[in-house]
N, C-alpha and C positions, 0 to 999 in steps of 0.2 A: 696670430700664430706665424712664426717666421719659418723660412725654409729649413733652418737647422733643427726646428722642433718636430719636423715630420720624419717619421721613420721610413726610409727608402732603401730598398735592396735591389740586387740584380747587377746587370752588366749592360754597358752601352759602348759600342765601338767608338773610339775617339772621333772618327770621321763623321759620326752622327750625333755629336755632342749637343746640337741644337734641339734634338728630340728630348734628350735628358733635361736640358734647361727648361724646356716647355713643360715637361712632366712635373718638375719641381714647382714651376710657376702656377700650375693648376691648383696646387694646395695652398701656396702662400698668398695668391692674389685673386683666385677665382672660386674659392670656397669648396674645392673638391674635398671629400671626406676620405675616400679610398679608391684606388684604381690599380690596374695592371695593364701593361702593353708589351706585346712581343711581336717583333718584325723579322721576317726572313727576307734575304735578298740573294738571288741566285743559289738557293738551297742552303745558305749559311745564316745562322741566327746572328743578327747584328745588334738587336736591341731586345732585352728581356728585363723589364723594370716592374717593380711593384712597390706600393707604399701607402701610407696613410693608415686608415683604420677600417675595420669591418662593420663597425656600429656607430650610430650617431653620437653616442656618449663618448666616443673615442677612447674606449677602454680596451678594445681588442685590436691588435695590429693586423694589418693586411699582410698575409704571407704569400710566399711563392705559389702555394697550392690552395689559396682561398677559392672557394666555389661561389660562383655568382649566377644569378638568374639572368639570362639574356633574352630581351624582348625585341621584337621587330628587326632582327638581324637580317632576315631574308630580303626585306625591302631595300636596304642600302646595297646589298650585294647584287640584287637584280638591277637596280639603277646603274650601278657601276658597269655591269656587263652590257647593258643596253647602250650606255654611252661609249664603251669601247667599240661596239659594233657600229655605232653612228660615226665614230671617228674613222673607222675603216671603210665607211661608205656602204655598209651592208644593211643599215636601218635608217629610214628617214623619220626623224623625230616629229615632223609635222604631218606625217601620214596617219590616217585612221588606224587604230589598233587592229580592226577587222581585216586590214590588208595583209596582216601577217598570220 
């Protein structure tokens, strides 16, 4: 399947075209079936893309309002928050958790 075969909709600020290119590559070369991504920067929506299909048979397109089950989201958000704190010197990643 080529990039032109994949239905993709949405908007991407030209300054972030690399995000859009990578989004397309996920379908063409990495086997992605369907996905959506939305990014805000300084309160402004700069990327809002969706594409591919909702089903493995690739008969139902992924739409702007496709509902998905999200698993294990909290783990990555917690890890990000802890690393931000570590970057600020407020958490020592090598300290025992009980210290906090």
